DRENDO-1510 file (C-alpha; in Angstrom, 1 decimal, always signed):
<recs>
REC; n; res; u; v; w
REC; 1; MET; -0.1; -0.1; -0.1 .
REC; 2; THR; +2.8; +2.5; +0.8 .
REC; 3; TRP; +4.9; +1.3; -2.2 .
REC; 4; LEU; +1.7; +2.4; -4.4 .
REC; 5; GLY; +1.2; +5.7; -2.6 .
REC; 6; LEU; +4.8; +6.5; -3.2 .
REC; 7; MET; +4.7; +5.8; -7.1 .
REC; 8; LEU; +1.3; +7.9; -7.2 .
REC; 9; ASN; +2.8; +10.6; -5.2 .
REC; 10; LEU; +5.6; +10.9; -7.7 .
REC; 11; ALA; +3.0; +11.1; -10.6 .
REC; 12; LEU; +1.0; +13.8; -8.6 .
REC; 13; VAL; +4.3; +15.7; -7.8 .
REC; 14; ALA; +5.0; +16.1; -11.5 .
REC; 15; MET; +1.5; +16.6; -12.5 .
REC; 16; LYS; +0.9; +19.5; -9.8 .
REC; 17; LEU; +3.9; +21.1; -10.3 .
REC; 18; GLY; +3.7; +21.5; -13.9 .
REC; 19; ALA; +0.2; +22.5; -13.6 .
REC; 20; GLY; +0.9; +25.0; -11.0 .
REC; 21; VAL; +3.7; +26.8; -13.0 .
REC; 22; TRP; +1.5; +26.7; -16.4 .
REC; 23; GLY; -1.5; +27.3; -14.7 .
REC; 24; ARG; -0.1; +30.3; -12.6 .
REC; 25; SER; -1.4; +28.8; -9.2 .
REC; 26; GLN; +0.9; +29.7; -6.4 .
REC; 27; ALA; -1.6; +27.4; -4.2 .
REC; 28; LEU; -1.2; +24.2; -6.6 .
REC; 29; ILE; +2.9; +24.7; -6.6 .
REC; 30; ALA; +2.3; +24.5; -2.8 .
REC; 31; ASP; +0.1; +21.5; -2.9 .
REC; 32; ALA; +3.1; +20.0; -5.1 .
REC; 33; VAL; +5.5; +20.6; -2.5 .
REC; 34; HIS; +3.3; +19.1; +0.1 .
REC; 35; SER; +3.0; +15.9; -2.2 .
REC; 36; ALA; +6.5; +15.9; -2.7 .
REC; 37; SER; +6.9; +15.8; +1.2 .
REC; 38; ASP; +4.9; +12.8; +1.0 .
REC; 39; LEU; +7.3; +11.0; -1.2 .
REC; 40; VAL; +9.9; +11.4; +2.0 .
REC; 41; THR; +7.4; +10.2; +4.4 .
REC; 42; ASP; +6.6; +7.0; +2.3 .
REC; 43; GLY; +10.3; +6.4; +2.5 .
REC; 44; VAL; +10.2; +6.8; +6.2 .
REC; 45; VAL; +7.2; +4.3; +6.5 .
REC; 46; LEU; +8.7; +1.8; +4.3 .
REC; 47; ALA; +11.6; +2.0; +6.4 .
REC; 48; GLY; +9.9; +1.7; +9.8 .
REC; 49; ILE; +7.8; -1.1; +8.9 .
REC; 50; LYS; +10.9; -3.1; +7.5 .
REC; 51; LEU; +13.1; -2.5; +10.3 .
REC; 52; GLY; +10.1; -2.7; +12.9 .
REC; 53; GLY; +9.2; -5.9; +11.6 .
REC; 54; ALA; +12.5; -7.5; +12.4 .
REC; 55; PRO; +12.5; -10.2; +14.9 .
REC; 56; ALA; +14.1; -9.8; +18.6 .
REC; 57; ASP; +17.7; -10.2; +19.3 .
REC; 58; GLU; +20.6; -9.6; +21.5 .
REC; 59; GLY; +20.3; -6.0; +21.7 .
REC; 60; HIS; +16.3; -5.8; +21.3 .
REC; 61; HIS; +14.7; -8.4; +23.5 .
REC; 62; PHE; +11.3; -6.8; +22.9 .
REC; 63; GLY; +11.8; -6.7; +19.1 .
REC; 64; HIS; +12.0; -3.7; +16.9 .
REC; 65; GLY; +8.6; -2.6; +17.0 .
REC; 66; ARG; +9.0; +1.1; +18.4 .
REC; 67; LEU; +11.0; +1.9; +15.0 .
REC; 68; GLU; +7.6; +1.7; +13.3 .
REC; 69; THR; +6.4; +3.8; +16.1 .
REC; 70; LEU; +9.3; +6.2; +15.7 .
REC; 71; ALA; +8.5; +6.5; +11.7 .
REC; 72; GLY; +5.2; +7.7; +12.5 .
REC; 73; ALA; +6.7; +10.4; +14.7 .
REC; 74; VAL; +8.9; +11.5; +11.8 .
REC; 75; VAL; +6.0; +11.6; +9.4 .
REC; 76; GLY; +3.9; +13.9; +12.0 .
REC; 77; LEU; +6.8; +16.3; +12.6 .
REC; 78; ALA; +7.3; +16.5; +8.7 .
REC; 79; LEU; +3.7; +17.4; +8.4 .
REC; 80; VAL; +4.1; +20.3; +11.0 .
REC; 81; GLY; +7.3; +21.4; +9.3 .
REC; 82; ALA; +5.7; +21.5; +5.9 .
REC; 83; ALA; +2.5; +23.6; +7.3 .
REC; 84; ILE; +4.9; +26.4; +8.8 .
REC; 85; VAL; +7.0; +26.6; +5.7 .
REC; 86; LEU; +3.8; +26.8; +3.4 .
REC; 87; GLY; +1.8; +28.9; +5.6 .
REC; 88; VAL; +4.6; +31.6; +5.9 .
REC; 89; GLU; +5.2; +31.6; +2.2 .
REC; 90; ALA; +1.2; +32.1; +1.7 .
REC; 91; ALA; +1.0; +34.7; +4.6 .
REC; 92; LEU; +3.8; +36.7; +2.8 .
REC; 93; ASP; +1.8; +36.7; -0.4 .
REC; 94; ILE; -1.2; +37.7; +1.1 .
REC; 95; TYR; +0.5; +40.7; +3.0 .
REC; 96; ARG; +2.3; +41.9; -0.3 .
REC; 97; ARG; -1.2; +41.3; -2.1 .
REC; 98; ALA; +0.9; +39.6; -4.7 .
REC; 99; VAL; -1.0; +39.0; -7.8 .
REC; 100; HIS; -1.8; +35.3; -9.3 .
REC; 101; HIS; -4.3; +34.8; -12.0 .
REC; 102; PRO; -4.7; +31.1; -12.3 .
REC; 103; ASN; -6.1; +29.4; -15.5 .
REC; 104; TRP; -8.3; +26.3; -15.8 .
REC; 105; LEU; -5.3; +24.0; -15.7 .
REC; 106; ALA; -4.9; +24.6; -11.9 .
REC; 107; PRO; -8.2; +23.3; -10.5 .
REC; 108; ALA; -8.3; +20.6; -12.8 .
REC; 109; ALA; -5.1; +19.3; -11.6 .
REC; 110; ALA; -6.3; +19.8; -8.1 .
REC; 111; ALA; -9.5; +17.9; -8.9 .
REC; 112; VAL; -7.5; +14.9; -10.1 .
REC; 113; SER; -5.4; +15.3; -7.0 .
REC; 114; LEU; -8.2; +15.2; -4.6 .
REC; 115; VAL; -9.7; +12.0; -5.8 .
REC; 116; VAL; -6.6; +10.2; -6.0 .
REC; 117; LYS; -5.2; +11.3; -2.5 .
REC; 118; GLU; -9.0; +10.6; -0.9 .
REC; 119; LEU; -9.0; +6.9; -2.2 .
REC; 120; LEU; -5.3; +6.5; -1.0 .
REC; 121; TYR; -6.2; +7.7; +2.6 .
REC; 122; GLN; -9.1; +5.5; +2.5 .
REC; 123; ARG; -7.3; +2.3; +1.7 .
REC; 124; THR; -4.3; +3.2; +3.9 .
REC; 125; MET; -6.4; +4.0; +6.7 .
REC; 126; ARG; -8.6; +0.7; +6.6 .
REC; 127; LEU; -5.2; -1.4; +6.6 .
REC; 128; GLY; -3.7; +1.0; +9.3 .
REC; 129; ARG; -6.3; +0.1; +11.5 .
REC; 130; ARG; -6.7; -3.5; +10.7 .
REC; 131; LEU; -3.0; -3.9; +11.6 .
REC; 132; ASN; -3.1; -1.2; +14.3 .
REC; 133; SER; +0.1; +0.2; +12.6 .
REC; 134; THR; +1.1; +3.6; +13.7 .
REC; 135; ALA; +3.0; +4.3; +10.7 .
REC; 136; LEU; +0.4; +3.4; +8.2 .
REC; 137; LYS; -2.3; +5.3; +9.9 .
REC; 138; ALA; +0.1; +8.5; +10.2 .
REC; 139; ASN; +0.8; +7.9; +6.3 .
REC; 140; ALA; -3.0; +7.8; +5.6 .
REC; 141; TRP; -3.2; +11.2; +7.3 .
REC; 142; HIS; -0.7; +12.2; +5.0 .
REC; 143; HIS; -2.9; +11.4; +2.1 .
REC; 144; ARG; -5.9; +13.2; +3.7 .
REC; 145; SER; -4.1; +16.3; +4.3 .
REC; 146; ASP; -3.2; +16.5; +0.8 .
REC; 147; ALA; -6.7; +15.7; -0.1 .
REC; 148; PHE; -7.6; +18.8; +2.1 .
REC; 149; SER; -4.7; +20.6; +0.5 .
REC; 150; SER; -6.2; +19.7; -3.1 .
REC; 151; LEU; -9.6; +20.9; -2.0 .
REC; 152; ALA; -8.6; +24.3; -0.7 .
REC; 153; VAL; -6.8; +24.9; -4.4 .
REC; 154; LEU; -9.7; +23.6; -6.1 .
REC; 155; LEU; -12.0; +26.3; -4.3 .
REC; 156; GLY; -9.3; +29.1; -4.4 .
REC; 157; ALA; -7.9; +28.5; -7.8 .
REC; 158; GLY; -11.4; +27.9; -9.1 .
REC; 159; ALA; -12.9; +31.2; -7.8 .
REC; 160; ALA; -10.0; +33.1; -9.2 .
REC; 161; VAL; -10.5; +31.5; -12.7 .
REC; 162; LEU; -14.2; +32.4; -12.4 .
REC; 163; ASN; -13.5; +36.0; -11.4 .
REC; 164; PRO; -9.7; +37.3; -11.8 .
REC; 165; ALA; -10.3; +40.2; -9.3 .
REC; 166; TRP; -10.6; +37.2; -6.6 .
REC; 167; HIS; -7.0; +36.3; -7.4 .
REC; 168; LEU; -6.0; +36.4; -3.5 .
REC; 169; LEU; -8.3; +33.5; -3.1 .
REC; 170; ASP; -5.5; +31.5; -4.3 .
REC; 171; ALA; -3.1; +32.6; -1.4 .
REC; 172; TYR; -5.8; +32.4; +1.2 .
REC; 173; ALA; -6.5; +28.6; +0.1 .
REC; 174; ALA; -2.8; +27.8; +0.5 .
REC; 175; PHE; -2.9; +29.5; +3.9 .
REC; 176; VAL; -6.1; +27.6; +5.1 .
REC; 177; VAL; -4.5; +24.1; +4.0 .
REC; 178; CYS; -1.3; +24.8; +6.1 .
REC; 179; PHE; -3.9; +24.5; +9.4 .
REC; 180; PHE; -5.3; +21.1; +8.2 .
REC; 181; VAL; -1.6; +19.9; +7.9 .
REC; 182; ALA; -0.7; +21.1; +10.8 .
REC; 183; ALA; -3.6; +19.7; +13.0 .
REC; 184; ALA; -3.1; +16.2; +11.1 .
REC; 185; GLY; +0.8; +16.4; +12.2 .
REC; 186; VAL; +0.2; +17.5; +15.7 .
REC; 187; GLU; -2.2; +14.3; +16.2 .
REC; 188; ILE; +0.0; +11.8; +14.7 .
REC; 189; THR; +3.2; +12.9; +16.8 .
REC; 190; TRP; +1.0; +12.7; +20.0 .
REC; 191; GLU; +0.0; +9.6; +19.4 .
REC; 192; ALA; +3.5; +8.2; +18.3 .
REC; 193; LEU; +4.8; +9.9; +21.5 .
REC; 194; ARG; +2.1; +8.6; +23.8 .
REC; 195; GLU; +3.3; +4.8; +22.5 .
REC; 196; LEU; +6.9; +5.6; +22.9 .
REC; 197; THR; +6.5; +6.6; +26.4 .
REC; 198; ASP; +4.6; +3.5; +27.3 .
REC; 199; THR; +1.3; +5.2; +27.6 .
REC; 200; ALA; -1.5; +2.4; +28.6 .
REC; 201; PRO; -4.2; +2.0; +26.1 .
REC; 202; GLU; -7.9; +3.4; +26.6 .
REC; 203; PRO; -9.4; +1.8; +29.6 .
REC; 204; GLY; -11.8; -0.2; +27.4 .
REC; 205; VAL; -9.0; -2.3; +26.2 .
REC; 206; VAL; -7.5; -3.3; +29.6 .
REC; 207; ARG; -11.0; -4.1; +30.7 .
REC; 208; ARG; -11.6; -6.4; +28.2 .
REC; 209; MET; -8.4; -7.9; +29.0 .
REC; 210; GLU; -9.1; -8.4; +32.7 .
REC; 211; THR; -12.7; -9.9; +31.8 .
REC; 212; CYS; -11.1; -12.1; +29.3 .
REC; 213; ALA; -8.6; -13.4; +31.8 .
REC; 214; ARG; -11.1; -13.7; +34.7 .
REC; 215; GLN; -13.6; -16.0; +32.7 .
REC; 216; VAL; -11.0; -18.8; +32.2 .
REC; 217; PRO; -11.6; -22.0; +34.3 .
REC; 218; GLY; -9.6; -22.1; +37.3 .
REC; 219; VAL; -8.5; -18.3; +37.4 .
REC; 220; ALA; -9.4; -16.9; +40.9 .
REC; 221; GLY; -8.3; -13.3; +40.3 .
REC; 222; VAL; -6.4; -10.8; +38.1 .
REC; 223; HIS; -4.3; -8.1; +39.6 .
REC; 224; ASP; -1.2; -5.9; +38.5 .
REC; 225; LEU; -2.5; -5.9; +34.7 .
REC; 226; ARG; -0.2; -3.8; +32.6 .
REC; 227; VAL; -0.2; -3.0; +29.3 .
REC; 228; ARG; +2.1; -0.9; +26.6 .
REC; 229; ALA; +2.0; -0.8; +22.7 .
REC; 230; SER; +5.1; -1.4; +20.8 .
REC; 231; GLY; +5.0; -0.9; +16.6 .
REC; 232; GLY; +1.0; -1.1; +17.3 .
REC; 233; ARG; +1.0; -4.4; +19.2 .
REC; 234; TYR; +0.1; -4.9; +22.7 .
REC; 235; GLN; +2.7; -6.4; +25.2 .
REC; 236; VAL; +0.8; -7.5; +28.3 .
REC; 237; GLU; +1.8; -8.4; +31.9 .
REC; 238; MET; -0.4; -9.7; +34.7 .
REC; 239; HIS; -0.6; -11.6; +37.9 .
REC; 240; VAL; -3.2; -14.6; +37.9 .
REC; 241; GLU; -4.6; -16.1; +41.1 .
REC; 242; VAL; -5.0; -19.9; +41.2 .
REC; 243; ASP; -5.8; -22.3; +43.7 .
REC; 244; GLY; -2.5; -22.7; +45.7 .
REC; 245; ASP; -3.0; -26.8; +46.1 .
REC; 246; LEU; -2.7; -27.1; +42.3 .
REC; 247; SER; +0.5; -28.7; +40.4 .
REC; 248; VAL; +2.8; -26.4; +38.6 .
REC; 249; ARG; +1.6; -28.4; +35.5 .
REC; 250; ARG; -1.9; -27.3; +36.0 .
REC; 251; GLY; -1.0; -23.7; +37.2 .
REC; 252; HIS; +1.2; -23.5; +33.8 .
REC; 253; ALA; -1.8; -24.8; +31.8 .
REC; 254; ILE; -4.3; -22.0; +33.2 .
REC; 255; ALA; -1.5; -19.4; +32.3 .
REC; 256; LYS; -1.5; -20.8; +29.0 .
REC; 257; GLU; -5.2; -20.7; +28.3 .
REC; 258; VAL; -5.4; -17.0; +29.7 .
REC; 259; GLU; -2.8; -15.9; +26.9 .
REC; 260; ARG; -4.9; -17.9; +24.3 .
REC; 261; CYS; -8.0; -16.1; +25.6 .
REC; 262; LEU; -6.1; -12.6; +25.2 .
REC; 263; LYS; -4.9; -13.5; +21.7 .
REC; 264; ASP; -8.3; -14.4; +20.4 .
REC; 265; GLU; -10.3; -11.4; +22.0 .
REC; 266; LEU; -7.9; -8.8; +20.9 .
REC; 267; GLU; -5.5; -9.8; +17.8 .
REC; 268; MET; -3.2; -6.8; +18.5 .
REC; 269; VAL; -2.0; -8.8; +21.5 .
REC; 270; GLU; +1.6; -9.7; +20.6 .
REC; 271; GLN; +3.1; -10.8; +23.9 .
REC; 272; VAL; +1.8; -11.8; +27.1 .
REC; 273; ILE; +3.5; -12.5; +30.4 .
REC; 274; ILE; +1.5; -14.3; +33.3 .
REC; 275; HIS; +2.7; -14.6; +36.9 .
REC; 276; ILE; +1.3; -17.1; +38.7 .
REC; 277; ASP; +0.0; -16.4; +42.7 .
REC; 278; PRO; -1.7; -18.6; +44.9 .
REC; 279; ASP; -5.1; -17.6; +45.7 .
</recs>
């Protein structure tokens, strides 16, 4: 999915840059720069997924999943940076009342970009949610921010084409786009930082895990349940109380049943460590 996005982004950059120059639209040129930043983040996501999927080794006992999360944070920061650069440029054009008179080529290219990027967002986000991948969901939002950008260009450049007196709408459109881009970048970065700092998942997820463990036959109680995420996958630790007179073999079997229940209940559970306590 990310490779497909990279190829389409490459085509869109060329199309929007050419249409922005020949169509005399500053907003579309800014949109092309935004799409160019997508190429960089696509590369970061590909590297993050590749490295994050590597198995555990002597230097990384819990695997490399955090590298994928780190890739998501880089994408988020790249979005914020792109928003600041494009916003300052658009604000200066508004202040100077720079004159740009786009022609029909600019809104036409923006319309094509809008459709392509929204479809990429839908497909990538669906996959990112299914895999609970921070990097994929971040990249999906990068596609969506580009769709917002193209929508603003379509409206601004389209209005300027209909009435040349409204030429400043093109710069205003570029300025408005930056807020959407920055908001997406901040949200993505915040979610990645939450994972990198071992923030627990929402309470509903933790309650589902506790309920699942308690319903396993032989479990008398559950305490000290701790959950963290790594590369979008949950790593779980818990203490399970069982009859103190049970054999070690039986206690181990109950622990394995709890582990199986957790992985069946939440497919994002990757690793479970269970400590058996006597009731």
